[in-house]
C-alpha positions in Angstrom: 0.2 -0.2 -0.3 1.2 3.1 -0.5 2.4 5.9 2.2 2.5 9.3 2.4 5.5 10.9 3.7 5.3 12.2 6.6 5.2 16.0 5.5 3.8 15.6 2.3 -0.1 16.9 2.3 -3.0 15.4 2.8 -4.1 13.4 -0.7 -6.7 15.9 -2.5 -8.9 12.5 -2.4 -8.9 12.0 1.5 -9.0 15.4 1.8 -12.7 14.9 0.3 -13.8 12.0 1.5 -12.9 13.4 5.3 -14.4 16.2 5.4 -18.3 14.3 3.8 -18.4 13.3 7.4 -20.2 14.7 9.3 -20.4 14.3 13.8 -20.5 10.4 14.1 -22.1 8.8 17.6 -20.2 9.0 21.2 -18.0 5.7 21.8 -16.6 4.4 24.8 -13.0 5.6 25.0 -11.5 3.0 23.9 -13.1 2.9 20.1 -12.8 7.0 20.0 -8.9 5.8 21.0 -8.9 3.8 17.5 -11.0 6.4 15.9 -8.4 8.8 16.1 -5.4 6.5 15.7 -7.3 5.5 11.9 -7.4 8.9 10.9 -3.9 9.8 11.8 -3.3 7.3 9.6 -5.5 7.9 6.6 -5.1 11.5 6.9 -1.3 10.1 6.5 -1.9 7.4 3.6 -1.8 8.2 0.1 -5.0 6.7 -2.8 -2.8 3.8 -3.9 -1.6 3.9 -7.9 0.0 1.6 -10.6 3.2 2.8 -9.2 2.4 0.5 -5.8 3.4 -3.0 -6.4 0.3 -4.3 -4.4 -1.8 -1.8 -7.1 0.2 -1.8 -10.0 -2.6 -3.6 -12.1 -5.2 -1.4 -10.4 -5.9 1.9 -11.2 -7.9 4.0 -9.5 -8.3 6.9 -11.2 -11.9 6.4 -12.4 -12.5 6.5 -7.7 -10.8 9.7 -7.1 -12.7 11.5 -10.0 -16.1 10.3 -8.2 -17.7 12.9 -5.8 -19.3 11.1 -2.4 -21.0 11.3 0.0 -22.0 9.6 2.8 -25.7 9.2 3.2 -27.6 11.0 5.5 -30.3 8.9 5.0 -31.3 5.8 3.2 -33.4 5.7 0.3 -36.9 4.5 0.7 -36.8 0.5 -1.2 -40.1 -0.9 -2.6 -40.9 -4.3 -0.5 -40.8 -5.9 -3.8 -37.3 -4.7 -4.0 -35.9 -6.2 -1.4 -37.9 -9.3 -1.1 -35.8 -10.5 -4.6 -33.0 -10.6 -2.2 -34.6 -13.0 0.2 -32.6 -16.0 1.4 -35.5 -19.0 2.8 -32.7 -21.0 4.6 -31.3 -17.9 6.3 -32.6 -17.2 10.0 -31.3 -14.2 10.2 -31.1 -11.5 7.8 -29.9 -7.7 8.7 -30.6 -5.4 5.9 -28.3 -2.2 4.8 -29.5 0.6 2.5 -27.1 3.3 1.1 -24.7 1.9 4.3 -27.3 2.7 6.7 -28.3 -0.1 9.1 -32.4 -0.6 8.4 -34.3 -0.9 12.3 -35.8 -4.2 13.2 -33.9 -6.2 10.3 -34.1 -9.3 12.6 -36.3 -12.1 11.6 -36.1 -15.0 13.2 -35.9 -15.9 17.0 -32.0 -16.8 17.7 -30.9 -19.8 19.3 -29.5 -19.8 22.7 -26.1 -18.1 23.1 -26.5 -16.3 19.5 -26.3 -12.5 19.3 -26.9 -11.1 16.3 -27.1 -6.6 16.4 -26.3 -3.7 15.5 -22.1 -2.4 16.4 -23.6 0.4 18.1 -26.1 -1.9 20.1 -23.5 -3.9 21.3 -21.1 -0.8 22.0 -23.8 0.0 24.7 -24.5 -2.7 26.3 -21.2 -5.1 25.8 -18.5 -3.3 25.4 -16.6 -6.0 27.1 -17.4 -8.6 24.3 -16.6 -6.4 21.2 -13.6 -4.1 22.7 -10.8 -7.9 22.3 -12.0 -7.7 18.7 -13.4 -4.4 16.9 -10.6 -2.5 15.2 -8.0 -5.5 15.9 -8.0 -7.6 13.6 -8.1 -5.3 10.5 -5.2 -2.9 10.5 -5.1 0.8 9.3 -1.8 0.9 9.2 -0.9 0.8 5.7 -4.4 0.5 4.0 -6.4 3.7 3.0 -10.3 1.5 3.2 -9.7 0.2 5.9 -8.7 3.8 8.1 -11.1 5.5 6.0 -14.1 2.3 7.3 -12.6 2.7 10.6 -12.7 6.6 11.5 -15.8 6.5 10.9 -16.9 3.0 12.2 -20.3 3.5 12.9 -23.2 1.4 11.0 -22.3 -2.7 11.5 -23.2 -5.4 12.9 -22.0 -8.0 16.0 -22.0 -11.9 15.3 -21.5 -13.0 18.5 -22.2 -17.2 18.9 -20.7 -18.3 22.1 -18.8 -22.1 23.6 -20.5 -25.0 22.1 -23.1 -22.3 20.3 -24.1 -23.4 17.0 -25.9 -21.3 14.4 -27.4 -24.3 12.3 -29.3 -21.3 9.8 -27.3 -18.7 7.9 -27.0 -15.0 9.3 -27.7 -12.5 5.9 -26.1 -9.3 5.5 -27.9 -7.5 2.4 -26.2 -4.4 1.1 -28.7 -2.5 -0.4 -26.8 0.3 -2.9 -29.7 3.5 -4.2 -28.2 6.9 -4.7 -25.5 7.7 -6.8 -22.3 9.5 -5.4 -23.2 8.0 -1.6 -20.0 6.8 -0.1 -21.0 3.4 2.0 -19.0 2.1 5.0 -20.7 -0.8 6.5 -18.5 -2.5 9.5 -19.1 -6.5 10.4 -17.5 -7.8 13.9 -17.6 -11.6 13.8 -17.1 -13.4 17.0 -17.0 -17.9 17.6 -15.9 -18.8 20.8 -14.6 -22.2 21.5 -16.7 -24.3 19.9 -18.5 -22.7 18.3 -20.2 -22.7 14.4 -21.8 -20.2 11.7 -22.6 -19.3 8.6 -22.6 -16.2 7.4 -23.9 -14.3 3.8 -22.4 -10.9 3.0 -24.1 -10.0 0.0 -23.6 -6.2 -2.1 -26.4 -5.3 -4.8 -28.0 -2.3 -6.4 -31.7 -1.3 -7.1 -30.2 0.8 -9.8 -26.8 1.5 -11.9 -25.7 4.5 -9.9 -22.3 5.3 -9.4 -20.9 4.9 -5.8 -18.4 3.8 -3.7 -18.8 0.3 -1.1 -15.6 0.4 1.3 -16.3 -2.3 3.7 -14.4 -4.4 6.1 -15.4 -7.4 7.8 -13.0 -8.9 11.0 -13.5 -12.8 12.1 -12.6 -14.2 15.1 -12.6 -17.7 15.2 -11.6 -19.7 18.8 -10.5 -22.9 19.3 -12.3 -25.4 18.0 -14.9 -23.4 16.6 -15.9 -23.1 12.4 -17.0 -19.8 10.7 -18.0 -20.1 7.4 -18.3 -16.6 5.4 -19.6 -16.5 1.7 -19.4 -12.8 -0.4 -21.7 -12.1 -3.0 -21.1 -8.2 -4.7 -23.1 -7.8 -7.1 -23.1 -4.1 -7.2 -23.7 -1.6 -10.2 -21.8 -2.2 -13.4 -21.0 2.0 -12.3 -20.2 1.5 -8.5 -16.7 0.6 -7.0 -16.5 -1.7 -4.2 -13.7 -1.9 -1.6 -13.6 -5.1 0.2 -11.3 -6.1 3.2 -11.9 -9.3 5.1 -9.6 -10.7 8.1 -9.8 -13.6 10.2 -7.9 -14.7 13.2 -8.1 -18.1 14.0 -7.1 -19.9 16.5 -5.9 -23.5 17.8 -7.5 -26.7 15.7 -10.1 -23.6 14.1 -11.9 -24.1 11.3 -12.6 -21.2 8.9 -13.9 -21.7 5.2 -14.4 -18.0 2.6 -16.7 -18.0 -0.5 -16.6 -15.2 -2.7 -18.1 -14.8 -5.8 -17.5 -11.2 -7.7 -19.9 -10.5 -10.4 -20.4 -6.0 -10.4 -19.3 -2.9 -10.3 -16.5 -1.4 -12.8 -14.2 -1.7 -10.1 -13.6 -3.8 -7.4 -10.9 -5.3 -5.3 -11.2 -7.5 -2.3 -8.9 -8.0 0.7 -8.4 -11.2 2.5 -6.0 -12.5 5.3 -6.2 -15.1 7.3 -3.5 -15.7 10.0 -3.1 -18.7 12.6 -2.6 -18.2 15.7 -2.8 -21.5 16.5 -2.2 -24.8 15.5 -4.3 -27.6 13.5 -6.0 -25.0 12.0 -7.9 -25.8 8.6 -8.3 -23.6 5.8 -11.3 -23.4 2.4 -10.7 -20.7 -0.1 -12.7 -20.5 -3.1 -13.5 -17.8 -5.3 -14.8 -16.5 -8.7 -14.7 -13.9 -10.5 -17.0 -13.5 -13.6 -16.7 -10.4 -15.4 -16.8 -9.0 -18.8 -17.2 -5.5 -21.0 -15.0 -3.2 -19.3 -14.9 -4.3 -15.5 -11.7 -4.9 -13.7 -12.3 -7.4 -10.9 -8.7 -7.6 -8.5 -8.4 -10.6 -5.7 -5.4 -10.1 -2.9 -5.4 -12.7 -0.2 -2.7 -13.8 2.8 -2.4 -16.9 4.2 -0.2 -16.3 6.9 1.0 -19.4 9.1 2.0 -18.9 12.1 1.5 -22.4 14.1 2.3 -26.2 13.1 0.2 -28.1 11.3 -1.8 -25.2 9.2 -3.6 -26.5 6.0 -5.3 -24.8 3.4 -6.3 -25.3 0.0 -7.1 -22.4 -2.1 -8.6 -22.6 -5.2 -9.7 -19.2 -7.3 -11.4 -19.1 -10.6 -12.1 -15.8 -13.1 -14.0 -15.9 -15.9 -13.3 -12.9 -18.3 -15.2 -11.6 -21.0 -15.3 -8.2 -23.7 -12.7 -6.2 -22.9 -12.4 -7.3 -18.7 -8.9 -7.4 -17.0 -9.1 -9.8 -13.6 -6.4 -9.7 -11.2 -5.0 -12.4 -8.5 -2.5 -11.7 -6.1 -2.1 -15.2 -4.0 0.4 -15.3 -1.1 1.2 -18.0 1.1 3.8 -17.4 4.0 5.0 -19.9 5.9 6.8 -18.6 9.1 10.0 -20.2 11.2 8.1 -22.4 13.0 5.1 -23.5 11.4 6.3 -27.5 10.7 3.5 -29.5 8.7 1.8 -26.9 6.7 0.6 -28.8 3.7 -1.0 -25.7 1.5 -2.0 -25.2 -2.1 -2.6 -22.9 -4.1 -5.2 -23.3 -7.7 -5.7 -19.5 -10.0 -7.7 -20.6 -12.8 -8.9 -18.4 -15.7 -10.4 -18.4 -18.9 -10.5 -16.1 -21.5 -13.6 -15.2 -23.7 -12.1 -12.9 -25.7 -9.0 -11.7 -27.3 -9.4 -8.7 -25.4 -9.8 -9.9 -22.2 -7.5 -10.0 -19.7 -5.6 -11.7 -16.2 -2.6 -10.9 -14.2 -2.4 -13.7 -11.9 0.3 -14.0 -9.3 0.7 -17.2 -6.7 2.8 -16.5 -4.1 4.9 -19.2 -1.7 7.0 -17.6 1.4 8.7 -20.5 3.1 10.8 -20.6 5.9 10.6 -23.8 7.2 11.7 -27.2 6.4 9.1 -29.5 7.1 5.8 -27.3 5.1 4.4 -29.5 1.6 2.9 -26.5 -0.1 2.3 -25.6 -4.3 0.3 -23.2 -6.3 -0.1 -23.4 -10.2 -1.6 -20.8 -12.3 -3.0 -21.2 -15.6 -4.5 -19.3 -18.1 -6.5 -19.9 -21.1 -9.4 -20.4 -24.0 -11.9 -23.1 -23.7 -10.3 -26.1 -24.9 -10.9 -27.3 -28.5 -11.0 -30.9 -28.0 -13.9 -29.7 -25.0 -15.5 -28.0 -27.4 -15.5 -31.0 -30.6 -17.3 -33.1 -28.3 -20.3 -31.1 -27.5 -20.2 -30.3 -31.2 -20.3 -34.2 -32.1 -22.7 -35.1 -29.2 -25.8 -32.3 -31.7 -24.7 -29.5 -29.8 -24.1 -25.3 -31.8 -21.2 -24.0 -31.5 -22.6 -21.8 -29.1 -24.4 -24.4 -26.7 -21.0 -26.2 -26.5 -19.1 -23.0 -25.4 -21.8 -21.7 -22.7 -22.0 -25.2 -21.7 -18.2 -25.9 -20.5 -18.0 -21.9 -19.5 -20.7 -22.8 -17.0 -19.2 -26.4 -15.6 -15.9 -23.9 -15.3 -18.2 -21.3 -12.5 -20.5 -24.1 -10.7 -18.2 -25.4 -9.8 -17.2 -23.4 -7.2 -20.5 -22.2 -6.7 -22.0 -25.5 -6.4 -19.8 -25.2 -2.9 -22.0 -22.6 -1.3 -23.8 -24.9 1.6 -26.9 -22.2 0.5 -29.0 -23.9 -2.0 -30.8 -20.9 -2.4 -28.4 -18.8 -3.4 -26.0 -21.3 -5.2 -29.6 -21.8 -7.9 -29.7 -17.8 -8.3 -25.7 -18.1 -8.8 -26.1 -20.1 -11.3 -28.6 -18.1 -12.8 -26.8 -15.8 -13.5 -23.6 -17.3 -15.2 -26.0 -19.1 -17.3 -27.3 -15.4 -17.9 -23.3 -14.4 -18.4 -22.1 -16.9 -21.0 -25.8 -16.8 -23.3 -25.7 -12.7 -23.4 -22.1 -13.1 -24.1 -19.4 -11.1 -22.8 
């Protein structure tokens, strides 16, 4: 990430973002201190440019030309718009509109030991539960957008699962954008105590085709022998900008699964950091970016193996049509002493046109001598032999291409443990393939 010199002026775009925010509600002293530190870092950090290694393929100039402001109030949305995103399997849904959390979003009683509430309520009623994690897992030190989110942290959700409690039905966090020129900074904190289990779905969508900014941060704390499954679906407006950051910290024998599907936004960036703080963790990371036109989708991941006996399997796929551009940078970092680590990473990319572009960079950095690590990347077009086989069975050229493209993406989607969401995403993949890229 890019940092400005200590004596340099605040970047004009950062200054505009900071000036657009009004007063935030009073919070406990410890959070005020973290907000102040984040604000100081935001003032010191510059907007990343393509001269920064971590952003070398992603030009944020179009974002800096978009004037944005926080929403003073959410736009009213027709009930039909909200219901279009219903997930029957979800026991709870919290809805944000233009970054503002709607009241009375909860829809059902929760099992004993499970808490889902607005962060503002949690800070008033259970500050000791929030303090060890909020704005501590996701670092603002070298990340401008995390610093901005933390500096004006207000609208967010706490999901807490007590020791040995199980939430069998997923929690659905629905983020809808309705207004042009709005900057939303939602925050999600997930805390799973020892032996707990929960699945959380974050869905980002638009009610129209406006230009706006979503800057989301999610922090996940997974205690010993707990399990968290995190699903993120990004279907923003074709003119929108989406910056997302998720950090997960895992203790001994914890399990974490991440499923990220990127379909929308003119420009999107997803950062995922998984930190192993205990032995014997298990991590599964699945990603799919399906883009066309002039879209850009950038995914950066870091798997930080700090302890022994860590296992991680990562598969990231992209389907790129038109003149779109996909970026994947995945790093597996095995620290000294993290012996018997077993970590694999695959980047598989499908180009649907001559103008489509993919830049992929899987990385391994290993400082332990008894490990099993592997990585690989492929970039190509549809296999002519597969096309020939399907055409020999009576399919047209177009139908054969659509079927192979659909199968390539559906492999990732089918692993999401929410049938209604899987069906919806499969329909989106099919519509993409049939509509051309």
